[in-house]
Wavefront OBJ file of the C-alpha trace (Angstrom):
o trace
v 54.690 -60.592 59.512
v 55.645 -62.021 56.193
v 58.763 -60.599 54.549
v 56.763 -59.687 51.481
v 54.282 -57.527 53.439
v 56.228 -54.208 53.185
v 56.493 -54.716 49.460
v 52.779 -55.383 49.233
v 52.006 -52.254 51.257
v 54.255 -50.139 49.032
v 52.559 -51.442 45.940
v 49.149 -50.780 47.507
v 50.059 -47.204 48.380
v 51.368 -46.731 44.859
v 48.104 -48.025 43.439
v 46.119 -45.707 45.737
v 48.209 -42.728 44.622
v 47.585 -43.642 41.000
v 43.884 -44.014 41.687
v 43.892 -40.718 43.540
v 45.595 -38.965 40.660
v 43.150 -40.521 38.276
v 40.225 -39.379 40.400
v 41.685 -35.919 40.607
v 42.207 -35.855 36.874
v 38.689 -37.168 36.375
v 37.406 -34.417 38.620
v 39.346 -31.807 36.661
v 37.929 -33.168 33.426
v 34.412 -33.085 34.836
v 34.886 -29.547 36.109
v 36.330 -28.501 32.791
v 33.419 -30.079 30.948
v 30.898 -28.394 33.261
v 32.648 -25.048 32.853
v 32.748 -25.467 29.091
v 29.068 -26.426 29.111
v 28.244 -23.362 31.180
v 30.247 -21.150 28.850
v 28.500 -22.737 25.895
v 25.097 -22.058 27.449
v 26.091 -18.496 28.217
v 27.387 -18.014 24.700
v 24.207 -19.560 23.338
v 22.087 -17.217 25.446
v 24.190 -14.255 24.381
v 23.879 -15.370 20.772
v 20.089 -15.685 21.074
v 19.901 -12.302 22.778
v 22.036 -10.673 20.095
v 20.066 -12.423 17.348
v 16.742 -11.274 18.818
v 17.997 -7.716 19.079
v 19.255 -7.870 15.486
v 15.903 -9.198 14.240
v 14.009 -6.504 16.097
v 16.340 -3.847 14.706
v 15.979 -5.304 11.197
v 12.190 -5.403 11.530
v 12.141 -1.811 12.754
v 14.377 -0.715 9.873
v 12.192 -2.584 7.378
v 9.060 -0.945 8.777
v 10.683 2.481 8.626
v 11.908 1.814 5.102
v 8.433 0.615 4.103
v 6.876 3.718 5.619
v 9.370 5.948 3.843
v 8.632 4.212 0.553
v 4.968 5.172 0.758
v 3.864 8.222 -1.111
v 3.216 10.710 1.708
v -0.476 11.517 2.152
v 0.059 15.276 1.787
v 0.003 17.471 -1.328
v 3.074 16.972 -3.520
v 4.779 14.650 -1.017
v 7.197 15.312 1.833
v 10.315 13.267 1.085
v 13.002 15.928 1.334
v 16.622 15.336 0.324
v 18.749 16.743 3.156
v 21.875 14.626 2.623
v 23.104 14.610 -1.012
v 25.102 11.433 -0.339
v 21.796 9.549 0.111
v 20.293 10.686 -3.175
v 20.147 7.142 -4.604
v 18.272 5.686 -1.625
v 14.879 6.552 -3.188
v 13.437 6.889 -6.682
v 11.944 10.344 -6.113
v 12.622 13.388 -3.915
v 10.024 16.128 -3.342
v 10.152 19.947 -3.256
v 13.530 20.325 -4.910
v 15.065 23.785 -4.893
v 17.115 24.750 -7.925
v 20.290 26.758 -7.608
v 20.821 29.765 -9.875
v 23.418 27.775 -11.784
v 20.956 24.913 -12.407
v 18.263 27.308 -13.579
v 20.639 29.124 -15.915
v 21.852 25.810 -17.321
v 18.243 24.743 -17.995
v 17.475 28.010 -19.789
v 20.586 27.651 -21.942
v 19.703 24.064 -22.808
v 16.140 25.002 -23.820
v 17.395 27.954 -25.874
v 19.911 25.695 -27.604
v 17.415 22.998 -28.637
v 14.986 25.703 -29.869
v 17.405 27.252 -32.335
v 16.314 25.045 -35.232
v 12.532 25.046 -35.778
v 10.438 22.481 -37.629
v 9.459 23.746 -41.092
v 6.018 25.362 -41.338
v 4.719 22.740 -43.768
v 5.616 20.012 -41.305
v 4.064 21.963 -38.440
v 0.780 22.197 -40.346
v 0.865 18.442 -40.928
v 1.339 17.726 -37.204
v -1.619 20.002 -36.440
v -3.942 18.517 -39.077
v -3.057 14.906 -38.301
v -2.732 15.142 -34.526
v -5.379 12.478 -33.900
v -3.670 10.161 -36.403
v -0.395 10.251 -34.470
v -2.110 9.587 -31.158
v -4.101 6.733 -32.694
v -0.839 5.195 -33.871
v 0.584 5.705 -30.386
v -2.251 3.759 -28.736
v -2.214 1.133 -31.473
v 1.449 0.499 -30.654
v 1.410 0.757 -26.867
v -2.247 -0.028 -26.108
v -2.703 0.447 -22.334
v 0.845 -0.577 -21.403
v 2.638 2.764 -21.693
v 1.259 4.802 -18.767
v 0.691 3.575 -15.229
v -2.657 3.956 -13.466
v -2.832 7.289 -11.651
v -3.701 6.034 -8.183
v -2.166 9.256 -6.810
v -5.100 11.296 -8.140
v -7.055 11.190 -4.877
v -4.070 12.427 -2.876
v -3.471 15.450 -5.082
v -7.103 15.989 -6.114
v -9.509 14.850 -3.366
v -11.996 17.236 -5.015
v -12.668 14.488 -7.574
v -14.881 12.812 -4.981
v -18.225 14.094 -3.716
v -17.813 15.970 -0.443
v -19.605 13.331 1.641
v -17.426 10.588 0.200
v -14.287 12.618 0.931
v -15.290 12.803 4.562
v -16.185 9.107 4.666
v -12.965 7.782 3.153
v -10.759 10.482 4.705
v -8.471 10.200 1.722
v -6.304 13.118 2.865
v -5.363 11.380 6.117
v -4.891 7.758 5.041
v -1.658 6.086 3.827
v -1.645 5.404 0.117
v -1.781 1.607 0.417
v -4.876 1.861 2.621
v -6.532 3.866 -0.097
v -5.521 1.237 -2.621
v -7.076 -1.508 -0.502
v -10.322 0.418 -0.240
v -10.325 1.003 -3.980
v -9.811 -2.692 -4.725
v -12.432 -3.841 -2.249
v -15.026 -1.399 -3.489
v -14.510 -2.448 -7.098
v -14.961 -6.138 -6.299
v -18.601 -5.473 -5.421
v -19.749 -3.858 -8.675
v -22.898 -5.954 -8.949
v -23.952 -5.228 -5.381
v -23.099 -1.561 -5.907
v -25.307 -1.297 -8.976
v -28.229 -2.770 -7.018
v -27.525 -0.313 -4.203
v -27.689 2.527 -6.723
v -31.085 1.366 -7.925
v -32.351 1.177 -4.339
v -30.915 4.624 -3.691
v -32.815 6.209 -6.572
v -36.097 4.485 -5.666
v -35.778 5.315 -1.982
v -34.892 8.966 -2.445
v -36.755 9.923 -5.598
v -39.359 7.268 -6.275
v -39.563 4.786 -9.131
v -40.066 7.487 -11.741
v -37.483 10.190 -11.205
v -34.704 12.122 -12.877
v -32.353 14.937 -11.931
v -31.367 18.251 -13.408
v -28.253 20.241 -12.564
v -27.840 18.428 -9.274
v -31.505 18.603 -8.189
v -33.805 15.579 -8.234
v -37.243 15.758 -9.804
v -40.048 13.206 -9.831
v -41.474 12.527 -13.274
v -45.070 12.554 -12.037
v -44.509 15.893 -10.337
v -42.890 17.196 -13.511
v -45.919 16.046 -15.502
v -48.349 17.881 -13.232
v -46.229 21.012 -13.456
v -46.020 20.647 -17.215
v -49.819 20.676 -17.497
v -49.704 24.387 -16.763
v -48.391 26.829 -19.399
v -45.617 27.885 -17.018
v -44.428 24.282 -16.807
v -43.974 23.661 -20.541
v -40.389 24.892 -20.581
v -39.631 22.913 -17.452
v -41.001 19.728 -19.043
v -38.773 20.239 -22.068
v -35.753 20.641 -19.791
v -36.551 17.474 -17.852
v -37.046 15.491 -21.077
v -33.712 16.790 -22.340
v -32.018 15.614 -19.112
v -33.462 12.127 -19.572
v -32.037 11.873 -23.074
v -28.311 11.823 -22.276
v -26.001 9.386 -20.420
v -25.700 10.203 -16.736
v -28.896 12.250 -16.800
v -30.015 10.747 -13.493
v -26.769 11.472 -11.666
v -26.310 14.198 -9.077
v -22.512 14.346 -9.279
v -20.751 14.318 -12.656
v -17.086 14.305 -13.672
v -15.474 14.759 -17.091
v -11.928 13.686 -17.888
v -10.610 15.304 -21.045
v -7.946 13.321 -22.868
v -8.664 10.019 -21.144
v -6.186 8.000 -23.207
v -6.321 4.297 -22.367
v -8.083 4.927 -19.052
v -5.205 5.380 -16.608
v -7.287 7.914 -14.691
v -10.703 6.514 -15.600
v -10.413 3.159 -13.883
v -8.836 4.340 -10.603
v -11.702 6.845 -10.393
v -14.351 4.267 -11.250
v -13.039 1.884 -8.603
v -13.989 4.460 -6.015
v -17.052 6.056 -7.593
v -18.788 2.752 -8.326
v -19.652 2.607 -4.620
v -21.113 6.142 -4.610
v -24.769 6.288 -5.727
v -25.621 9.252 -7.916
v -22.177 9.700 -9.490
v -21.283 9.501 -13.170
v -18.000 9.777 -15.085
v -17.626 11.072 -18.638
v -14.327 10.642 -20.464
v -13.283 11.644 -23.950
v -10.309 11.574 -26.281
v -9.881 12.620 -29.893
v -8.022 9.369 -30.600
v -10.703 6.801 -31.388
v -8.243 3.998 -30.638
v -7.864 5.238 -27.067
v -11.635 5.368 -26.520
v -11.966 1.819 -27.857
v -9.344 0.671 -25.335
v -11.408 2.195 -22.533
v -14.679 0.687 -23.726
v -13.164 -2.773 -24.223
v -11.670 -2.821 -20.719
v -13.241 -5.429 -18.425
v -13.886 -2.749 -15.784
v -15.808 -0.422 -18.083
v -19.512 -0.166 -17.271
v -21.882 2.171 -19.091
v -24.072 2.301 -15.967
v -21.735 4.887 -14.447
v -19.314 5.826 -17.232
v -19.586 7.141 -20.781
v -16.511 7.199 -23.026
v -16.772 9.080 -26.318
v -14.600 10.445 -29.123
v -14.344 14.224 -29.062
v -11.977 16.891 -30.351
v -12.015 19.697 -27.773
v -10.428 22.039 -30.305
v -13.566 21.932 -32.456
v -16.159 24.225 -30.874
v -18.772 23.118 -33.389
v -18.822 19.575 -32.013
v -21.550 19.105 -29.396
v -20.952 17.268 -26.136
v -23.300 14.376 -25.298
v -24.659 16.361 -22.341
v -25.839 19.949 -21.775
v -23.794 22.825 -20.368
v -23.451 23.583 -16.663
v -23.969 20.060 -15.350
v -20.393 19.052 -14.443
v -19.059 19.176 -10.890
v -15.448 18.410 -11.878
v -13.351 18.602 -15.039
v -10.027 16.784 -15.020
v -7.234 18.052 -17.295
v -4.178 15.904 -16.584
v -1.352 16.014 -19.157
v -3.734 16.912 -21.977
v -3.558 20.684 -22.612
v 0.155 20.318 -23.347
v -0.734 18.289 -26.470
v -2.722 21.200 -27.949
v -1.256 24.065 -29.977
v -0.622 27.058 -27.658
v -2.722 29.344 -29.884
v -5.804 27.167 -29.339
v -5.542 26.475 -25.613
v -7.551 29.487 -24.445
v -10.402 28.642 -26.787
v -10.486 25.085 -25.414
v -10.520 26.231 -21.790
v -13.268 28.786 -22.462
v -15.511 26.071 -23.911
v -14.852 23.630 -21.080
v -15.724 26.214 -18.452
v -19.249 26.436 -19.912
v -19.752 22.763 -19.005
v -19.075 23.398 -15.302
v -21.806 24.094 -12.771
v -21.392 27.296 -10.773
v -19.053 26.240 -7.978
v -17.610 23.391 -10.087
v -13.891 22.648 -10.075
v -11.355 22.313 -12.889
v -8.309 20.254 -11.845
v -5.114 20.696 -13.854
v -1.703 19.024 -13.946
v 0.816 19.157 -16.783
v 4.454 19.579 -17.786
v 6.331 22.566 -16.346
v 8.971 24.775 -17.941
v 12.480 23.232 -18.061
v 11.335 19.740 -17.174
v 13.880 17.065 -18.094
v 11.615 16.020 -20.980
v 12.020 19.507 -22.503
v 15.785 19.663 -22.052
v 16.276 16.263 -23.704
v 14.883 17.363 -27.080
v 17.418 17.582 -29.878
v 17.628 20.434 -32.352
v 14.990 20.303 -35.080
v 12.120 19.178 -32.826
v 10.965 22.638 -31.703
v 7.690 23.835 -33.262
v 7.528 27.171 -31.451
v 8.677 28.563 -28.121
v 8.472 25.756 -25.504
v 6.388 23.619 -27.891
v 7.966 20.461 -29.343
v 7.183 17.413 -31.470
v 8.333 13.964 -30.387
v 9.737 11.316 -32.685
v 6.319 9.632 -32.955
v 4.587 12.835 -34.120
v 2.853 13.647 -30.807
v 3.410 17.147 -29.406
v 4.029 18.649 -25.986
v 4.085 22.135 -24.441
v 5.843 23.139 -21.195
v 3.952 25.614 -18.972
v 4.831 28.238 -16.395
v 2.657 28.907 -13.373
v 1.887 32.407 -14.671
v 0.671 31.074 -18.035
v -1.647 28.644 -16.282
v -3.025 31.375 -14.011
v -3.684 33.744 -16.920
v -5.333 31.056 -19.043
v -7.876 29.965 -16.427
v -8.445 33.423 -14.994
v -9.229 34.721 -18.493
v -11.883 32.008 -18.718
v -13.559 33.378 -15.575
v -12.314 30.837 -13.023
v -11.080 31.595 -9.532
v -7.672 30.277 -8.517
v -7.765 27.858 -5.586
v -4.312 26.324 -6.080
v -1.520 27.032 -8.561
v 1.999 25.791 -7.930
v 5.145 24.383 -9.467
v 5.986 20.843 -8.410
v 9.742 20.269 -8.656
v 11.045 16.784 -7.961
v 14.259 14.859 -8.405
v 13.687 11.541 -10.131
v 16.456 8.980 -9.745
v 17.451 5.906 -11.716
v 19.314 4.030 -8.997
v 20.548 1.306 -11.333
v 22.103 3.693 -13.851
v 22.940 6.369 -11.231
v 21.096 9.000 -13.274
v 19.358 12.072 -11.792
v 16.519 13.883 -13.591
v 14.953 17.192 -12.596
v 11.191 16.870 -13.091
v 8.932 19.939 -13.228
v 5.134 19.899 -13.278
v 2.491 22.592 -12.781
v -0.586 21.751 -10.725
v -3.668 23.891 -10.288
v -7.241 23.914 -9.015
v -9.665 26.500 -10.371
v -13.300 27.072 -9.432
v -16.197 28.500 -11.355
v -17.762 31.305 -9.299
v -21.146 30.648 -7.757
v -24.013 32.648 -9.227
v -25.622 35.233 -6.987
v -28.968 34.091 -5.686
v -31.732 36.719 -5.975
v -33.509 35.325 -2.918
v -30.436 34.944 -0.708
v -27.310 36.850 -1.782
v -25.346 35.440 1.175
v -25.806 31.900 -0.154
v -22.726 32.231 -2.363
v -20.375 32.580 0.603
v -22.027 29.911 2.727
v -21.805 27.304 -0.073
v -18.167 27.923 -0.952
v -16.465 24.570 -0.200
v -12.907 25.902 0.006
v -13.346 29.287 1.641
l 1 2 3 4 5 6 7 8 9 10 11 12 13 14 15 16 17 18 19 20 21 22 23 24 25 26 27 28 29 30 31 32 33 34 35 36 37 38 39 40 41 42 43 44 45 46 47 48 49 50 51 52 53 54 55 56 57 58 59 60 61 62 63 64 65 66 67 68 69 70 71 72 73 74 75 76 77 78 79 80 81 82 83 84 85 86 87 88 89 90 91 92 93 94 95 96 97 98 99 100 101 102 103 104 105 106 107 108 109 110 111 112 113 114 115 116 117 118 119 120 121 122 123 124 125 126 127 128 129 130 131 132 133 134 135 136 137 138 139 140 141 142 143 144 145 146 147 148 149 150 151 152 153 154 155 156 157 158 159 160 161 162 163 164 165 166 167 168 169 170 171 172 173 174 175 176 177 178 179 180 181 182 183 184 185 186 187 188 189 190 191 192 193 194 195 196 197 198 199 200 201 202 203 204 205 206 207 208 209 210 211 212 213 214 215 216 217 218 219 220 221 222 223 224 225 226 227 228 229 230 231 232 233 234 235 236 237 238 239 240 241 242 243 244 245 246 247 248 249 250 251 252 253 254 255 256 257 258 259 260 261 262 263 264 265 266 267 268 269 270 271 272 273 274 275 276 277 278 279 280 281 282 283 284 285 286 287 288 289 290 291 292 293 294 295 296 297 298 299 300 301 302 303 304 305 306 307 308 309 310 311 312 313 314 315 316 317 318 319 320 321 322 323 324 325 326 327 328 329 330 331 332 333 334 335 336 337 338 339 340 341 342 343 344 345 346 347 348 349 350 351 352 353 354 355 356 357 358 359 360 361 362 363 364 365 366 367 368 369 370 371 372 373 374 375 376 377 378 379 380 381 382 383 384 385 386 387 388 389 390 391 392 393 394 395 396 397 398 399 400 401 402 403 404 405 406 407 408 409 410 411 412 413 414 415 416 417 418 419 420 421 422 423 424 425 426 427 428 429 430 431 432 433 434 435 436 437 438 439 440 441 442 443 444 445 446 447 448 449 450 451 452 453 454 455 456 457 458 459
């Protein structure tokens, strides 16, 4: 054995130990790397799981928030403020209850701004030149001041013919669904007009007209008119042919149409309903011109005209007792309180027996009333704005008495109190409106007295 062999063996063992340590270290590193990789995968999976859960929660919250932001498809809404700390989460809260302190404060505020009245000479000027001030209003703002009243069909489904109400099921659908249907129906105006023509020819023949909701054939009318008993009937039929909407079976009048913020939402729906016709009037000629110049205006199913409802001597462009619905939305409040009853009495004559008058206007102690400064009060609860236009604030009892005195039956009459919120400025405003539905009684039928109860649509 060479003398150097033990040394060589020692060095070899030393090398093996070093290699062994290195292998062990390498193994530790590999294990550490694998463990770290596993942890990373687990963390990644946990992250993905948490992220998915967060997205689902966010989506759910967004859907709930979107649903809450819809205007509830029930009368006067159902968004109730139960937690005062969340008052600035929405722009409007429904069915607000006033405390005694709030009511007393409102009364004091209204009494305070009514102390100084506008001089009588000035009051006479605002009455005489009422149309002038509204013309100036529409000349300034055109159709940009008020928003379209797409809520009309939620609060007043009676605007639509009964069959159409059932078809669209307005009362049960979310508001954006209604809006989609409105938009789609209006995009087919040309097709709709052709459908109307087909409807008349199919149901009444090529030569037909209608009178007070009943369809007559012109040839039949001529044969009836040949007899002495039919002369009066022929005159009536000829009269029906001579006015716009004479061939319709369902007619609506909006009084105080302004720039058409109710007209065009209504037309978007009614243009798909054969046999319907909409009249609209305003005593401001500038407002009527805005309606007629609108791209959506069509004289085939709408007639806009200038009319002062305070002047009983002015004739309407259609006979009495042909209207199914009269819409009075924020219009009576612009008329002097002493003349309101006269206006309502005349309008009622235009309604068919069983026809509906739909009303909505400012209520007593609305924020708009409490904001008036001294010197703007004309008479009790009647004010003039800075632009010369006027406004009255009603109570439910006043509304009931006014329409009942005109011979209408109360179907609905309520005060709509809401809290309107400016979330940016952190301002709260108590809004008050009065809403009512009143029906003209059905005439007793000599042949069938029970017909009046069987035809009542709301009984």
